[in-house]
C-alpha positions as CSV (number, residue, x, y, z in Angstrom):
1,M,177.1,-0.5,106.1
2,K,175.1,1.7,108.4
3,I,171.4,1.9,108.0
4,L,169.9,5.4,108.0
5,V,166.9,5.4,110.4
6,K,164.2,8.0,111.0
7,I,161.9,8.6,113.9
8,R,158.5,9.4,112.4
9,L,154.8,9.0,112.7
10,T,152.7,6.2,111.3
11,R,148.9,6.6,111.1
12,V,146.9,3.8,112.7
13,G,143.6,5.7,113.4
14,T,140.3,5.3,111.5
15,H,138.5,7.7,109.2
16,K,138.2,11.1,110.9
17,K,139.9,9.8,114.0
18,P,143.6,10.2,113.5
19,F,146.0,8.4,115.9
20,F,149.7,8.0,115.3
21,R,152.5,5.7,116.5
22,I,155.9,7.3,116.9
23,V,158.3,4.7,115.5
24,V,161.9,4.1,114.4
25,M,162.1,2.8,110.8
26,D,164.5,2.6,107.9
27,A,164.5,5.9,106.0
28,K,163.7,4.1,102.8
29,A,160.7,2.2,104.2
30,K,157.1,2.9,103.3
31,A,155.3,5.3,105.5
32,N,153.2,2.6,107.1
33,G,155.7,-0.2,106.5
34,A,157.6,-2.4,109.0
35,Y,159.2,-0.5,111.9
36,I,162.2,-1.3,114.1
37,E,160.8,0.0,117.4
38,N,157.7,1.6,118.8
39,L,158.6,4.7,120.9
40,G,155.1,5.9,121.8
41,H,151.9,7.3,120.4
42,Y,150.2,10.6,119.7
43,D,146.5,11.4,119.7
44,P,146.0,14.8,118.0
45,V,142.2,14.9,118.8
46,L,142.8,14.7,122.6
47,G,146.3,16.3,122.4
48,K,147.7,13.3,124.3
49,V,151.3,12.1,123.9
50,V,152.8,9.0,125.4
51,L,156.6,8.6,124.9
52,K,159.2,6.1,126.0
53,K,161.8,8.7,126.9
54,E,164.8,6.5,127.5
55,A,164.3,4.6,124.2
56,I,164.0,7.8,122.3
57,L,167.2,9.3,123.8
58,A,169.0,6.0,123.0
59,Q,167.8,6.1,119.4
60,L,168.8,9.8,119.0
61,Q,172.2,9.1,120.4
62,N,172.6,6.2,117.9
63,G,172.0,8.7,115.1
64,A,168.3,8.4,114.3
65,Q,166.9,11.5,112.6
66,P,163.4,12.7,113.7
67,S,160.9,14.1,111.2
68,E,159.9,17.7,111.7
69,T,156.6,16.8,113.3
70,V,158.3,14.4,115.7
71,K,161.0,16.9,116.5
72,N,158.2,19.4,117.4
73,I,156.5,16.8,119.7
74,L,159.9,16.0,121.4
75,S,160.5,19.8,121.9
76,Q,157.1,20.2,123.5
77,E,157.7,17.3,125.8
78,G,161.3,18.6,126.7
79,I,163.0,15.5,125.3
80,W,164.8,17.4,122.5
81,K,166.3,19.9,124.9
82,E,167.5,17.0,127.1
83,F,169.1,15.3,124.0
84,I,170.9,18.5,123.0
85,A,172.3,18.8,126.6
86,L,173.5,15.2,126.6
87,K,175.1,15.8,123.2
88,D,176.9,18.9,124.4
89,A,178.1,17.1,127.6
90,N,179.5,14.3,125.5
91,K,181.4,16.7,123.3
92,K,182.9,18.5,126.3
93,R,183.9,15.2,127.9
94,K,185.5,14.0,124.7
95,A,187.4,17.3,124.3
96,A,188.6,17.0,127.9
97,L,189.8,13.4,127.3
98,A,191.6,14.5,124.1
99,K,193.2,17.4,125.9
100,A,194.4,15.1,128.8
101,K,196.2,12.9,126.3
């Protein structure tokens, strides 16, 4: 059975000082529950984003679904566009292999 995983934000900041981790977690887990992998963090006060690009691309290729907010962050950092390009390249490669057979 395949576990449905999501890439989403978990809040770890204090009162009036928001700070979020970008994590991979089971889709049915609590918002601040246990997570599978930490992929970076986001500080909305300073506008600072730190991401583990290779780990994010690997999780996306394995089928992890980002939340809308995380998808927006990935788009701003250019990672979402890179993922779509990789996805299209894999489709073209598979089509070429199927045609060759």
